[in-house]
N, CA, C and O atoms as a GROMACS GRO file, in nm:
protein
  432
    1MET      N    1   8.474  -3.137  10.360
    1MET     CA    2   8.501  -3.032  10.455
    1MET      C    3   8.396  -2.922  10.440
    1MET      O    4   8.379  -2.865  10.333
    2ALA      N    5   8.326  -2.894  10.546
    2ALA     CA    6   8.230  -2.784  10.549
    2ALA      C    7   8.287  -2.672  10.635
    2ALA      O    8   8.368  -2.695  10.725
    3ILE      N    9   8.242  -2.551  10.606
    3ILE     CA   10   8.278  -2.436  10.688
    3ILE      C   11   8.151  -2.385  10.754
    3ILE      O   12   8.052  -2.356  10.688
    4THR      N   13   8.156  -2.376  10.886
    4THR     CA   14   8.041  -2.328  10.962
    4THR      C   15   8.078  -2.197  11.029
    4THR      O   16   8.183  -2.183  11.092
    5VAL      N   17   7.988  -2.101  11.014
    5VAL     CA   18   8.007  -1.969  11.072
    5VAL      C   19   7.894  -1.946  11.172
    5VAL      O   20   7.776  -1.950  11.135
    6ASN      N   21   7.930  -1.922  11.296
    6ASN     CA   22   7.832  -1.883  11.397
    6ASN      C   23   7.832  -1.732  11.406
    6ASN      O   24   7.933  -1.671  11.440
    7LEU      N   25   7.718  -1.672  11.376
    7LEU     CA   26   7.704  -1.527  11.385
    7LEU      C   27   7.609  -1.497  11.500
    7LEU      O   28   7.494  -1.542  11.502
    8TYR      N   29   7.658  -1.421  11.596
    8TYR     CA   30   7.577  -1.379  11.710
    8TYR      C   31   7.530  -1.236  11.683
    8TYR      O   32   7.610  -1.143  11.682
    9TYR      N   33   7.400  -1.220  11.660
    9TYR     CA   34   7.341  -1.088  11.638
    9TYR      C   35   7.287  -1.038  11.772
    9TYR      O   36   7.204  -1.105  11.834
   10THR      N   37   7.333  -0.923  11.816
   10THR     CA   38   7.287  -0.867  11.943
   10THR      C   39   7.226  -0.730  11.919
   10THR      O   40   7.281  -0.646  11.847
   11GLY      N   41   7.112  -0.709  11.981
   11GLY     CA   42   7.043  -0.582  11.969
   11GLY      C   43   6.986  -0.542  12.104
   11GLY      O   44   7.034  -0.584  12.208
   12LYS      N   45   6.882  -0.459  12.099
   12LYS     CA   46   6.816  -0.412  12.220
   12LYS      C   47   6.666  -0.429  12.205
   12LYS      O   48   6.611  -0.420  12.095
   13GLU      N   49   6.601  -0.454  12.318
   13GLU     CA   50   6.454  -0.461  12.325
   13GLU      C   51   6.395  -0.556  12.222
   13GLU      O   52   6.293  -0.526  12.160
   14GLY      N   53   6.460  -0.672  12.204
   14GLY     CA   54   6.406  -0.774  12.115
   14GLY      C   55   6.435  -0.757  11.967
   14GLY      O   56   6.380  -0.829  11.884
   15SER      N   57   6.521  -0.661  11.933
   15SER     CA   58   6.545  -0.634  11.790
   15SER      C   59   6.613  -0.750  11.717
   15SER      O   60   6.586  -0.772  11.599
   16ALA      N   61   6.700  -0.824  11.784
   16ALA     CA   62   6.766  -0.937  11.719
   16ALA      C   63   6.664  -1.046  11.683
   16ALA      O   64   6.670  -1.105  11.576
   17ARG      N   65   6.572  -1.070  11.773
   17ARG     CA   66   6.468  -1.170  11.746
   17ARG      C   67   6.376  -1.123  11.634
   17ARG      O   68   6.337  -1.203  11.548
   18ARG      N   69   6.341  -0.995  11.633
   18ARG     CA   70   6.256  -0.943  11.526
   18ARG      C   71   6.328  -0.953  11.391
   18ARG      O   72   6.264  -0.981  11.289
   19PHE      N   73   6.459  -0.930  11.390
   19PHE     CA   74   6.539  -0.946  11.268
   19PHE      C   75   6.527  -1.089  11.216
   19PHE      O   76   6.498  -1.110  11.098
   20ALA      N   77   6.550  -1.188  11.303
   20ALA     CA   78   6.543  -1.329  11.261
   20ALA      C   79   6.402  -1.365  11.214
   20ALA      O   80   6.386  -1.437  11.116
   21GLU      N   81   6.302  -1.314  11.283
   21GLU     CA   82   6.164  -1.341  11.242
   21GLU      C   83   6.135  -1.283  11.104
   21GLU      O   84   6.069  -1.347  11.023
   22GLU      N   85   6.185  -1.162  11.077
   22GLU     CA   86   6.165  -1.102  10.945
   22GLU      C   87   6.244  -1.178  10.838
   22GLU      O   88   6.195  -1.196  10.726
   23MET      N   89   6.364  -1.223  10.871
   23MET     CA   90   6.442  -1.303  10.776
   23MET      C   91   6.364  -1.427  10.734
   23MET      O   92   6.363  -1.463  10.616
   24GLU      N   93   6.297  -1.491  10.828
   24GLU     CA   94   6.219  -1.610  10.798
   24GLU      C   95   6.090  -1.574  10.724
   24GLU      O   96   6.058  -1.633  10.621
   25ALA      N   97   6.015  -1.478  10.777
   25ALA     CA   98   5.885  -1.443  10.719
   25ALA      C   99   5.896  -1.386  10.578
   25ALA      O  100   5.808  -1.408  10.495
   26SER      N  101   6.004  -1.314  10.551
   26SER     CA  102   6.021  -1.252  10.419
   26SER      C  103   6.069  -1.350  10.312
   26SER      O  104   6.067  -1.318  10.193
   27GLY      N  105   6.113  -1.468  10.355
   27GLY     CA  106   6.166  -1.564  10.260
   27GLY      C  107   6.315  -1.548  10.235
   27GLY      O  108   6.373  -1.625  10.158
   28THR      N  109   6.376  -1.449  10.297
   28THR     CA  110   6.519  -1.424  10.276
   28THR      C  111   6.603  -1.541  10.327
   28THR      O  112   6.695  -1.585  10.259
   29ALA      N  113   6.571  -1.592  10.445
   29ALA     CA  114   6.647  -1.705  10.499
   29ALA      C  115   6.632  -1.827  10.408
   29ALA      O  116   6.730  -1.898  10.383
   30GLN      N  117   6.513  -1.852  10.358
   30GLN     CA  118   6.492  -1.967  10.270
   30GLN      C  119   6.569  -1.949  10.139
   30GLN      O  120   6.624  -2.045  10.086
   31ALA      N  121   6.573  -1.828  10.088
   31ALA     CA  122   6.649  -1.803   9.964
   31ALA      C  123   6.797  -1.832   9.985
   31ALA      O  124   6.864  -1.884   9.895
   32ILE      N  125   6.850  -1.800  10.102
   32ILE     CA  126   6.990  -1.829  10.132
   32ILE      C  127   7.009  -1.980  10.143
   32ILE      O  128   7.108  -2.034  10.095
   33ARG      N  129   6.914  -2.049  10.207
   33ARG     CA  130   6.923  -2.196  10.218
   33ARG      C  131   6.929  -2.263  10.080
   33ARG      O  132   6.988  -2.370  10.064
   34GLU      N  133   6.868  -2.199   9.982
   34GLU     CA  134   6.862  -2.255   9.847
   34GLU      C  135   6.983  -2.218   9.761
   34GLU      O  136   6.996  -2.266   9.649
   35GLU      N  137   7.071  -2.134   9.813
   35GLU     CA  138   7.191  -2.099   9.738
   35GLU      C  139   7.282  -2.221   9.724
   35GLU      O  140   7.289  -2.305   9.814
   36ASP      N  141   7.350  -2.230   9.610
   36ASP     CA  142   7.442  -2.341   9.586
   36ASP      C  143   7.549  -2.343   9.694
   36ASP      O  144   7.616  -2.243   9.719
   37GLY      N  145   7.564  -2.457   9.757
   37GLY     CA  146   7.668  -2.474   9.857
   37GLY      C  147   7.624  -2.450  10.000
   37GLY      O  148   7.700  -2.478  10.093
   38ASN      N  149   7.502  -2.398  10.022
   38ASN     CA  150   7.457  -2.378  10.159
   38ASN      C  151   7.413  -2.510  10.217
   38ASN      O  152   7.335  -2.583  10.155
   39LEU      N  153   7.463  -2.543  10.335
   39LEU     CA  154   7.430  -2.668  10.403
   39LEU      C  155   7.336  -2.648  10.521
   39LEU      O  156   7.261  -2.738  10.558
   40ARG      N  157   7.341  -2.528  10.579
   40ARG     CA  158   7.256  -2.499  10.696
   40ARG      C  159   7.248  -2.349  10.715
   40ARG      O  160   7.345  -2.276  10.697
   41TYR      N  161   7.128  -2.304  10.752
   41TYR     CA  162   7.105  -2.164  10.782
   41TYR      C  163   6.991  -2.160  10.882
   41TYR      O  164   6.874  -2.156  10.843
   42ASP      N  165   7.024  -2.161  11.012
   42ASP     CA  166   6.923  -2.172  11.117
   42ASP      C  167   6.951  -2.074  11.230
   42ASP      O  168   7.066  -2.053  11.270
   43TYR      N  169   6.844  -2.014  11.281
   43TYR     CA  170   6.852  -1.919  11.393
   43TYR      C  171   6.814  -1.987  11.524
   43TYR      O  172   6.727  -2.073  11.529
   44PHE      N  173   6.883  -1.945  11.633
   44PHE     CA  174   6.857  -1.995  11.767
   44PHE      C  175   6.867  -1.879  11.865
   44PHE      O  176   6.937  -1.780  11.840
   45VAL      N  177   6.796  -1.891  11.978
   45VAL     CA  178   6.804  -1.790  12.084
   45VAL      C  179   6.872  -1.854  12.204
   45VAL      O  180   6.821  -1.952  12.259
   46PRO      N  181   6.986  -1.799  12.248
   46PRO     CA  182   7.054  -1.853  12.366
   46PRO      C  183   6.964  -1.838  12.490
   46PRO      O  184   6.901  -1.735  12.510
   47MET      N  185   6.960  -1.941  12.571
   47MET     CA  186   6.876  -1.940  12.691
   47MET      C  187   6.917  -1.831  12.790
   47MET      O  188   6.832  -1.778  12.862
   48ASN      N  189   7.046  -1.798  12.793
   48ASN     CA  190   7.093  -1.701  12.893
   48ASN      C  191   7.108  -1.559  12.838
   48ASN      O  192   7.159  -1.472  12.908
   49ASP      N  193   7.062  -1.534  12.713
   49ASP     CA  194   7.077  -1.400  12.655
   49ASP      C  195   6.966  -1.374  12.554
   49ASP      O  196   6.985  -1.397  12.434
   50PRO      N  197   6.849  -1.328  12.600
   50PRO     CA  198   6.737  -1.306  12.509
   50PRO      C  199   6.756  -1.192  12.409
   50PRO      O  200   6.676  -1.177  12.317
   51GLU      N  201   6.861  -1.113  12.426
   51GLU     CA  202   6.887  -1.004  12.331
   51GLU      C  203   6.982  -1.046  12.218
   51GLU      O  204   7.019  -0.964  12.134
   52THR      N  205   7.020  -1.173  12.216
   52THR     CA  206   7.109  -1.224  12.112
   52THR      C  207   7.039  -1.337  12.036
   52THR      O  208   6.966  -1.417  12.095
   53VAL      N  209   7.063  -1.341  11.906
   53VAL     CA  210   7.019  -1.452  11.823
   53VAL      C  211   7.144  -1.509  11.758
   53VAL      O  212   7.228  -1.436  11.705
   54LEU      N  213   7.154  -1.641  11.762
   54LEU     CA  214   7.266  -1.712  11.701
   54LEU      C  215   7.222  -1.765  11.565
   54LEU      O  216   7.120  -1.834  11.555
   55LEU      N  217   7.297  -1.735  11.463
   55LEU     CA  218   7.278  -1.793  11.331
   55LEU      C  219   7.388  -1.895  11.308
   55LEU      O  220   7.506  -1.862  11.315
   56ILE      N  221   7.350  -2.019  11.282
   56ILE     CA  222   7.446  -2.121  11.241
   56ILE      C  223   7.433  -2.132  11.090
   56ILE      O  224   7.330  -2.174  11.037
   57ASP      N  225   7.540  -2.094  11.023
   57ASP     CA  226   7.544  -2.079  10.877
   57ASP      C  227   7.657  -2.167  10.824
   57ASP      O  228   7.774  -2.138  10.847
   58SER      N  229   7.623  -2.274  10.753
   58SER     CA  230   7.724  -2.370  10.711
   58SER      C  231   7.725  -2.382  10.558
   58SER      O  232   7.621  -2.382  10.493
   59TRP      N  233   7.847  -2.390  10.504
   59TRP     CA  234   7.868  -2.391  10.359
   59TRP      C  235   7.961  -2.504  10.318
   59TRP      O  236   8.045  -2.548  10.396
   60ARG      N  237   7.946  -2.548  10.196
   60ARG     CA  238   8.026  -2.658  10.142
   60ARG      C  239   8.174  -2.626  10.142
   60ARG      O  240   8.257  -2.712  10.175
   61ASP      N  241   8.209  -2.501  10.106
   61ASP     CA  242   8.350  -2.462  10.096
   61ASP      C  243   8.360  -2.310  10.089
   61ASP      O  244   8.258  -2.240  10.088
   62GLN      N  245   8.482  -2.258  10.084
   62GLN     CA  246   8.504  -2.114  10.081
   62GLN      C  247   8.447  -2.052   9.954
   62GLN      O  248   8.398  -1.939   9.957
   63ALA      N  249   8.454  -2.124   9.842
   63ALA     CA  250   8.400  -2.071   9.716
   63ALA      C  251   8.250  -2.043   9.728
   63ALA      O  252   8.201  -1.943   9.675
   64ALA      N  253   8.177  -2.130   9.797
   64ALA     CA  254   8.033  -2.109   9.817
   64ALA      C  255   8.007  -1.986   9.904
   64ALA      O  256   7.915  -1.910   9.879
   65ILE      N  257   8.089  -1.969  10.007
   65ILE     CA  258   8.076  -1.850  10.093
   65ILE      C  259   8.107  -1.724  10.012
   65ILE      O  260   8.035  -1.624  10.022
   66ASP      N  261   8.212  -1.728   9.933
   66ASP     CA  262   8.249  -1.612   9.851
   66ASP      C  263   8.137  -1.576   9.753
   66ASP      O  264   8.108  -1.458   9.734
   67ALA      N  265   8.076  -1.677   9.692
   67ALA     CA  266   7.964  -1.651   9.599
   67ALA      C  267   7.847  -1.588   9.673
   67ALA      O  268   7.783  -1.496   9.622
   68HIS      N  269   7.819  -1.637   9.792
   68HIS     CA  270   7.711  -1.580   9.874
   68HIS      C  271   7.742  -1.434   9.908
   68HIS      O  272   7.655  -1.348   9.898
   69HIS      N  273   7.866  -1.407   9.948
   69HIS     CA  274   7.904  -1.270   9.983
   69HIS      C  275   7.900  -1.175   9.864
   69HIS      O  276   7.882  -1.055   9.881
   70ALA      N  277   7.918  -1.228   9.744
   70ALA     CA  278   7.914  -1.146   9.622
   70ALA      C  279   7.773  -1.130   9.567
   70ALA      O  280   7.752  -1.054   9.472
   71SER      N  281   7.677  -1.200   9.624
   71SER     CA  282   7.540  -1.199   9.572
   71SER      C  283   7.464  -1.074   9.618
   71SER      O  284   7.502  -1.011   9.716
   72PRO      N  285   7.357  -1.039   9.546
   72PRO     CA  286   7.272  -0.926   9.587
   72PRO      C  287   7.209  -0.947   9.724
   72PRO      O  288   7.165  -0.851   9.788
   73MET      N  289   7.204  -1.072   9.771
   73MET     CA  290   7.147  -1.103   9.902
   73MET      C  291   7.218  -1.026  10.014
   73MET      O  292   7.156  -0.990  10.114
   74MET      N  293   7.347  -1.002   9.997
   74MET     CA  294   7.423  -0.933  10.102
   74MET      C  295   7.374  -0.790  10.123
   74MET      O  296   7.379  -0.740  10.235
   75LYS      N  297   7.328  -0.726  10.018
   75LYS     CA  298   7.273  -0.590  10.031
   75LYS      C  299   7.145  -0.594  10.115
   75LYS      O  300   7.122  -0.507  10.199
   76THR      N  301   7.063  -0.696  10.092
   76THR     CA  302   6.941  -0.714  10.170
   76THR      C  303   6.975  -0.738  10.317
   76THR      O  304   6.915  -0.677  10.406
   77LEU      N  305   7.072  -0.826  10.341
   77LEU     CA  306   7.114  -0.855  10.479
   77LEU      C  307   7.167  -0.731  10.549
   77LEU      O  308   7.133  -0.705  10.664
   78ALA      N  309   7.252  -0.656  10.481
   78ALA     CA  310   7.311  -0.536  10.541
   78ALA      C  311   7.202  -0.435  10.578
   78ALA      O  312   7.208  -0.374  10.684
   79ALA      N  313   7.104  -0.418  10.492
   79ALA     CA  314   6.995  -0.324  10.519
   79ALA      C  315   6.913  -0.369  10.640
   79ALA      O  316   6.874  -0.286  10.722
   80MET      N  317   6.889  -0.497  10.650
   80MET     CA  318   6.812  -0.547  10.764
   80MET      C  319   6.890  -0.536  10.895
   80MET      O  320   6.833  -0.507  11.000
   81ARG      N  321   7.020  -0.559  10.889
   81ARG     CA  322   7.103  -0.542  11.010
   81ARG      C  323   7.098  -0.397  11.057
   81ARG      O  324   7.089  -0.370  11.177
   82GLU      N  325   7.104  -0.304  10.962
   82GLU     CA  326   7.096  -0.162  10.996
   82GLU      C  327   6.958  -0.128  11.053
   82GLU      O  328   6.946  -0.058  11.154
   83LYS      N  329   6.854  -0.178  10.989
   83LYS     CA  330   6.716  -0.152  11.033
   83LYS      C  331   6.698  -0.188  11.180
   83LYS      O  332   6.632  -0.116  11.254
   84TYR      N  333   6.757  -0.301  11.222
   84TYR     CA  334   6.741  -0.347  11.359
   84TYR      C  335   6.858  -0.309  11.449
   84TYR      O  336   6.862  -0.350  11.565
   85ASP      N  337   6.952  -0.230  11.398
   85ASP     CA  338   7.067  -0.180  11.474
   85ASP      C  339   7.140  -0.293  11.547
   85ASP      O  340   7.161  -0.288  11.668
   86LEU      N  341   7.178  -0.395  11.471
   86LEU     CA  342   7.241  -0.513  11.528
   86LEU      C  343   7.393  -0.504  11.525
   86LEU      O  344   7.452  -0.444  11.435
   87HIS      N  345   7.453  -0.563  11.624
   87HIS     CA  346   7.599  -0.577  11.631
   87HIS      C  347   7.629  -0.726  11.625
   87HIS      O  348   7.546  -0.808  11.664
   88MET      N  349   7.748  -0.761  11.575
   88MET     CA  350   7.776  -0.902  11.549
   88MET      C  351   7.908  -0.946  11.611
   88MET      O  352   8.003  -0.870  11.623
   89HIS      N  353   7.908  -1.072  11.650
   89HIS     CA  354   8.029  -1.142  11.691
   89HIS      C  355   8.031  -1.269  11.607
   89HIS      O  356   7.928  -1.334  11.592
   90VAL      N  357   8.147  -1.305  11.552
   90VAL     CA  358   8.155  -1.417  11.458
   90VAL      C  359   8.258  -1.520  11.505
   90VAL      O  360   8.366  -1.486  11.552
   91GLU      N  361   8.220  -1.647  11.490
   91GLU     CA  362   8.311  -1.759  11.511
   91GLU      C  363   8.308  -1.842  11.382
   91GLU      O  364   8.204  -1.852  11.317
   92ARG      N  365   8.421  -1.901  11.346
   92ARG     CA  366   8.430  -1.978  11.223
   92ARG      C  367   8.495  -2.113  11.252
   92ARG      O  368   8.596  -2.121  11.321
   93PHE      N  369   8.436  -2.220  11.196
   93PHE     CA  370   8.484  -2.355  11.221
   93PHE      C  371   8.493  -2.433  11.091
   93PHE      O  372   8.412  -2.413  11.000
   94VAL      N  373   8.591  -2.521  11.081
   94VAL     CA  374   8.603  -2.614  10.970
   94VAL      C  375   8.571  -2.751  11.024
   94VAL      O  376   8.625  -2.792  11.127
   95SER      N  377   8.482  -2.823  10.955
   95SER     CA  378   8.436  -2.952  11.006
   95SER      C  379   8.546  -3.057  11.003
   95SER      O  380   8.641  -3.051  10.924
   96ALA      N  381   8.530  -3.153  11.090
   96ALA     CA  382   8.620  -3.268  11.097
   96ALA      C  383   8.536  -3.390  11.133
   96ALA      O  384   8.431  -3.377  11.196
   97GLU      N  385   8.581  -3.506  11.094
   97GLU     CA  386   8.513  -3.629  11.131
   97GLU      C  387   8.523  -3.649  11.283
   97GLU      O  388   8.624  -3.615  11.344
   98VAL      N  389   8.418  -3.705  11.342
   98VAL     CA  390   8.421  -3.736  11.484
   98VAL      C  391   8.509  -3.860  11.503
   98VAL      O  392   8.483  -3.964  11.442
   99PRO      N  393   8.612  -3.849  11.586
   99PRO     CA  394   8.702  -3.964  11.606
   99PRO      C  395   8.627  -4.085  11.663
   99PRO      O  396   8.530  -4.070  11.737
  100GLU      N  397   8.673  -4.200  11.627
  100GLU     CA  398   8.612  -4.325  11.676
  100GLU      C  399   8.604  -4.327  11.828
  100GLU      O  400   8.506  -4.376  11.884
  101SER      N  401   8.705  -4.274  11.896
  101SER     CA  402   8.709  -4.274  12.043
  101SER      C  403   8.596  -4.191  12.104
  101SER      O  404   8.561  -4.210  12.221
  102GLU      N  405   8.538  -4.098  12.026
  102GLU     CA  406   8.428  -4.016  12.076
  102GLU      C  407   8.292  -4.064  12.031
  102GLU      O  408   8.190  -4.016  12.081
  103GLN      N  409   8.287  -4.158  11.938
  103GLN     CA  410   8.161  -4.208  11.885
  103GLN      C  411   8.072  -4.266  11.996
  103GLN      O  412   7.949  -4.254  11.990
  104LYS      N  413   8.134  -4.327  12.098
  104LYS     CA  414   8.056  -4.391  12.205
  104LYS      C  415   7.977  -4.291  12.289
  104LYS      O  416   7.885  -4.330  12.362
  105PHE      N  417   8.010  -4.164  12.279
  105PHE     CA  418   7.941  -4.061  12.356
  105PHE      C  419   7.822  -4.001  12.280
  105PHE      O  420   7.748  -3.919  12.335
  106ILE      N  421   7.804  -4.042  12.158
  106ILE     CA  422   7.698  -3.985  12.074
  106ILE      C  423   7.581  -4.082  12.069
  106ILE      O  424   7.593  -4.194  12.020
  107ARG      N  425   7.469  -4.037  12.119
  107ARG     CA  426   7.348  -4.119  12.118
  107ARG      C  427   7.271  -4.089  11.989
  107ARG      O  428   7.233  -3.975  11.962
  108LYS      N  429   7.250  -4.192  11.912
  108LYS     CA  430   7.180  -4.174  11.783
  108LYS      C  431   7.039  -4.226  11.791
  108LYS      O  432   6.965  -4.219  11.693
   0.00000   0.00000   0.00000
């Protein structure tokens, strides 16, 4: 069971994209990817909203998320969110196996 958190960062005048670019360029995103229990940490830009960046952040379990939230990395993230004046919307999902009846719709 994995836990995936979709974080939508919204700013003004390209600030959300600049935030994601700095996260990548500074090595902060890669450091999070290397944390124990991180399964995915990737940024995307929605086609219909250039002022929002979507982060898909997936973890092995709640304990891994809790360890990440307790790490010094969170102070870095909070400072960068403030720097770019970002607002957030969050969705949270728990993974499930794709049912056999839906497998036929997946092109591999």
